[in-house]
Backbone as ProteinMPNN parsed JSONL, in Angstrom:
{"seq_chain_A": "MRYIIGGLAVLLTIAACSKKDTYGYNCRCTDKTTGAEDTFYTIRVQTFGEAGYMCNDHADTVNAYGGNLQCQID", "coords_chain_A": {"N_chain_A": [[11.001, -32.223, 1.295], [8.347, -32.171, 0.489], [7.225, -30.482, 2.399], [8.407, -28.062, 1.797], [7.356, -27.476, -0.74], [4.638, -27.335, -0.055], [4.688, -25.164, 1.732], [5.523, -23.154, -0.002], [3.317, -23.043, -1.708], [1.384, -22.058, 0.057], [2.44, -19.499, 0.588], [2.321, -18.353, -1.982], [-0.434, -18.317, -2.349], [-1.256, -16.52, -0.355], [0.041, -14.204, -1.253], [-1.26, -13.836, -3.698], [-3.819, -13.305, -2.858], [-3.653, -10.967, -1.444], [-4.765, -7.654, -1.117], [-4.443, -5.101, -3.46], [-4.114, -1.617, -3.889], [-6.213, 0.09, -6.121], [-6.857, 2.542, -8.601], [-9.137, 4.799, -10.125], [-9.049, 5.72, -13.454], [-9.907, 7.899, -16.046], [-10.622, 7.225, -19.362], [-10.764, 8.851, -22.336], [-11.946, 8.928, -25.564], [-11.7, 10.258, -28.814], [-13.161, 10.653, -31.976], [-11.189, 11.285, -34.618], [-11.921, 11.981, -37.175], [-14.576, 12.991, -37.221], [-14.634, 14.498, -34.938], [-16.223, 13.946, -32.847], [-16.946, 12.838, -29.536], [-16.21, 9.623, -28.794], [-15.859, 7.435, -27.031], [-15.995, 6.905, -23.536], [-14.711, 5.853, -20.608], [-13.995, 4.251, -17.44], [-10.959, 3.121, -16.124], [-9.757, 0.828, -13.868], [-6.915, 0.525, -12.25], [-3.565, 0.011, -10.913], [-1.577, 1.92, -11.504], [-0.901, 5.079, -13.149], [0.511, 4.887, -15.531], [-0.082, 2.283, -16.407], [-2.813, 2.554, -16.869], [-2.755, 4.445, -18.944], [-1.504, 2.95, -20.921], [-3.439, 0.929, -21.395], [-5.573, 2.482, -22.269], [-4.552, 3.646, -24.631], [-4.092, 1.3, -25.991], [-6.664, 0.502, -26.524], [-7.405, 2.419, -28.448], [-5.531, 1.779, -30.451], [-6.39, -0.787, -31.145], [-8.995, -0.314, -32.17], [-8.333, 1.401, -34.288], [-6.878, -0.322, -35.878], [-8.835, -1.697, -37.135], [-9.886, 0.039, -38.953], [-10.793, 2.369, -37.745], [-10.567, 5.769, -36.451], [-9.448, 6.822, -33.999], [-8.431, 8.817, -31.206], [-7.093, 8.5, -28.123], [-6.962, 9.384, -24.656], [-5.882, 9.751, -21.239], [-7.891, 11.286, -18.878]], "CA_chain_A": [[10.658, -31.612, 0.029], [6.904, -31.971, 0.484], [6.935, -29.319, 3.236], [8.863, -26.875, 1.065], [6.368, -27.214, -1.792], [3.417, -26.911, 0.638], [4.92, -23.806, 2.236], [5.556, -22.267, -1.158], [1.929, -22.904, -2.166], [0.712, -21.159, 1.006], [2.942, -18.145, 0.36], [1.781, -17.875, -3.247], [-1.856, -18.051, -2.133], [-1.347, -15.284, 0.417], [0.448, -13.11, -2.136], [-2.295, -13.646, -4.716], [-5.043, -12.806, -2.233], [-3.463, -9.67, -0.816], [-5.445, -6.614, -1.89], [-3.621, -3.979, -3.879], [-4.933, -0.445, -4.161], [-6.413, 0.48, -7.509], [-7.382, 3.892, -8.759], [-9.923, 4.952, -11.347], [-8.561, 6.686, -14.44], [-10.876, 8.045, -17.121], [-10.101, 7.176, -20.726], [-11.673, 9.543, -23.247], [-11.529, 8.751, -26.949], [-12.348, 11.15, -29.764], [-13.034, 10.289, -33.386], [-10.467, 12.398, -35.255], [-12.573, 12.341, -38.428], [-15.769, 13.811, -36.974], [-14.443, 15.322, -33.753], [-17.18, 13.514, -31.827], [-16.438, 11.985, -28.472], [-16.685, 8.29, -29.135], [-15.842, 6.505, -25.908], [-15.553, 7.419, -22.249], [-14.869, 4.814, -19.605], [-13.053, 4.278, -16.323], [-10.057, 1.981, -16.0], [-9.312, 0.701, -12.478], [-5.616, -0.143, -12.188], [-2.696, 0.504, -9.846], [-0.724, 3.047, -11.876], [-1.287, 5.933, -14.268], [1.147, 4.341, -16.728], [-0.848, 1.12, -16.845], [-4.072, 3.071, -17.419], [-2.435, 5.049, -20.233], [-1.233, 1.867, -21.867], [-4.704, 0.288, -21.73], [-6.368, 3.451, -23.028], [-3.962, 3.719, -25.969], [-4.288, 0.0, -26.62], [-8.04, 0.532, -27.052], [-7.356, 3.194, -29.695], [-4.781, 1.001, -31.446], [-7.235, -1.89, -31.592], [-10.053, 0.242, -33.025], [-7.71, 1.936, -35.496], [-6.461, -1.449, -36.708], [-10.014, -2.137, -37.887], [-10.375, 1.124, -39.795], [-11.241, 3.532, -36.986], [-9.645, 6.91, -36.418], [-9.588, 7.321, -32.636], [-7.305, 9.283, -30.4], [-7.515, 8.315, -26.732], [-6.064, 9.898, -23.625], [-6.369, 9.69, -19.866], [-8.296, 12.599, -18.326]], "C_chain_A": [[9.169, -31.276, -0.021], [6.527, -30.727, 1.292], [7.345, -28.016, 2.555], [7.842, -26.503, -0.006], [5.061, -26.725, -1.169], [3.546, -25.491, 1.157], [4.936, -22.784, 1.117], [4.148, -22.021, -1.682], [1.161, -21.951, -1.254], [1.159, -19.722, 0.777], [2.392, -17.548, -0.933], [0.298, -17.534, -3.118], [-2.046, -16.75, -1.371], [-0.995, -14.092, -0.462], [-0.628, -12.819, -3.17], [-3.549, -13.027, -4.126], [-4.872, -11.442, -1.591], [-4.016, -8.578, -1.723], [-4.467, -5.494, -2.212], [-4.546, -2.823, -4.209], [-5.016, -0.202, -5.657], [-7.056, 1.843, -7.528], [-8.133, 3.958, -10.074], [-9.355, 6.044, -12.228], [-9.566, 6.721, -15.587], [-10.18, 8.091, -18.47], [-11.145, 7.804, -21.64], [-11.108, 9.428, -24.66], [-12.358, 9.647, -27.858], [-12.103, 10.644, -31.177], [-12.403, 11.477, -34.095], [-11.11, 12.833, -36.566], [-13.73, 13.31, -38.198], [-15.593, 14.773, -35.81], [-15.377, 14.939, -32.619], [-16.491, 12.658, -30.774], [-17.052, 10.612, -28.658], [-16.837, 7.401, -27.912], [-15.367, 7.224, -24.657], [-15.781, 6.314, -21.234], [-13.773, 4.916, -18.559], [-12.265, 2.985, -16.286], [-9.582, 1.955, -14.55], [-8.041, -0.145, -12.439], [-4.776, 0.506, -11.098], [-1.925, 1.763, -10.232], [-1.276, 3.812, -13.073], [-0.719, 5.384, -15.577], [0.393, 3.148, -17.292], [-2.178, 1.559, -17.469], [-3.843, 3.684, -18.795], [-2.186, 4.009, -21.304], [-2.538, 1.23, -22.333], [-5.584, 1.203, -22.584], [-5.852, 3.541, -24.465], [-4.114, 2.402, -26.723], [-5.697, -0.093, -27.208], [-8.058, 1.272, -28.391], [-6.643, 2.408, -30.789], [-5.624, -0.135, -32.01], [-8.319, -1.394, -32.539], [-9.466, 0.727, -34.344], [-7.233, 0.823, -36.436], [-7.609, -1.967, -37.568], [-10.66, -0.986, -38.651], [-10.895, 2.346, -39.056], [-10.228, 4.658, -37.063], [-9.771, 7.581, -35.054], [-8.274, 7.841, -32.079], [-7.788, 9.243, -28.961], [-6.476, 8.891, -25.788], [-6.711, 9.758, -22.265], [-6.68, 11.114, -19.408], [-7.905, 12.687, -16.884]], "O_chain_A": [[8.783, -30.218, -0.518], [5.61, -29.998, 0.913], [6.691, -26.988, 2.727], [7.504, -25.328, -0.156], [4.437, -25.802, -1.693], [2.612, -24.698, 1.035], [4.422, -21.676, 1.271], [3.821, -20.897, -2.063], [0.377, -21.13, -1.731], [0.326, -18.815, 0.772], [2.038, -16.369, -0.974], [-0.17, -16.564, -3.715], [-2.921, -15.957, -1.718], [-1.677, -13.069, -0.413], [-0.878, -11.656, -3.483], [-4.267, -12.303, -4.816], [-5.866, -10.814, -1.224], [-3.774, -8.57, -2.93], [-3.754, -5.005, -1.336], [-5.635, -3.024, -4.746], [-4.014, -0.278, -6.369], [-7.722, 2.244, -6.573], [-7.799, 3.251, -11.025], [-9.197, 7.181, -11.782], [-10.023, 5.674, -16.044], [-9.27, 8.891, -18.692], [-12.282, 7.337, -21.704], [-9.957, 9.78, -24.92], [-13.57, 9.774, -27.686], [-10.989, 10.259, -31.53], [-13.001, 12.551, -34.169], [-10.866, 13.949, -37.025], [-13.851, 14.322, -38.89], [-16.324, 15.758, -35.705], [-15.33, 15.539, -31.545], [-15.592, 11.871, -31.068], [-18.274, 10.464, -28.677], [-17.835, 6.693, -27.775], [-14.454, 8.048, -24.709], [-16.915, 5.886, -21.022], [-12.757, 5.58, -18.765], [-12.824, 1.894, -16.401], [-9.061, 2.954, -14.054], [-8.087, -1.368, -12.577], [-5.224, 1.442, -10.436], [-1.646, 2.595, -9.369], [-2.013, 3.268, -13.896], [-1.389, 5.414, -16.61], [0.244, 3.015, -18.507], [-2.612, 0.999, -18.475], [-4.637, 3.472, -19.711], [-2.605, 4.166, -22.451], [-2.729, 1.013, -23.53], [-6.256, 0.745, -23.508], [-6.641, 3.513, -25.409], [-4.248, 2.391, -27.947], [-5.897, -0.695, -28.264], [-8.659, 0.799, -29.355], [-7.104, 2.376, -31.931], [-5.579, -0.415, -33.208], [-8.539, -1.988, -33.594], [-10.044, 0.487, -35.404], [-7.193, 1.012, -37.652], [-7.386, -2.598, -38.601], [-11.85, -1.034, -38.96], [-11.393, 3.276, -39.69], [-9.164, 4.515, -37.665], [-10.149, 8.748, -34.955], [-7.186, 7.382, -32.424], [-8.782, 9.882, -28.619], [-5.279, 8.889, -26.074], [-7.933, 9.659, -22.15], [-5.855, 12.02, -19.529], [-8.153, 13.705, -16.237]]}, "name": "protein", "num_of_chains": 1, "seq": "MRYIIGGLAVLLTIAACSKKDTYGYNCRCTDKTTGAEDTFYTIRVQTFGEAGYMCNDHADTVNAYGGNLQCQID"}
């Protein structure tokens, strides 16, 4: 049993340390009230969908506190 747990720990460590490719996606947010570009930053993740989610989550968070942002991936 001890060898099985030790082997599993080694496999989990190798899996956690393996490098996965990430790509830079630009998130651009515009204040819908003024039309001014409010935020522009790069998100480094593995997929376009994940970047879109994070970008929209930023807008949702700001809007929850009274902002009026619309964000999209460029």
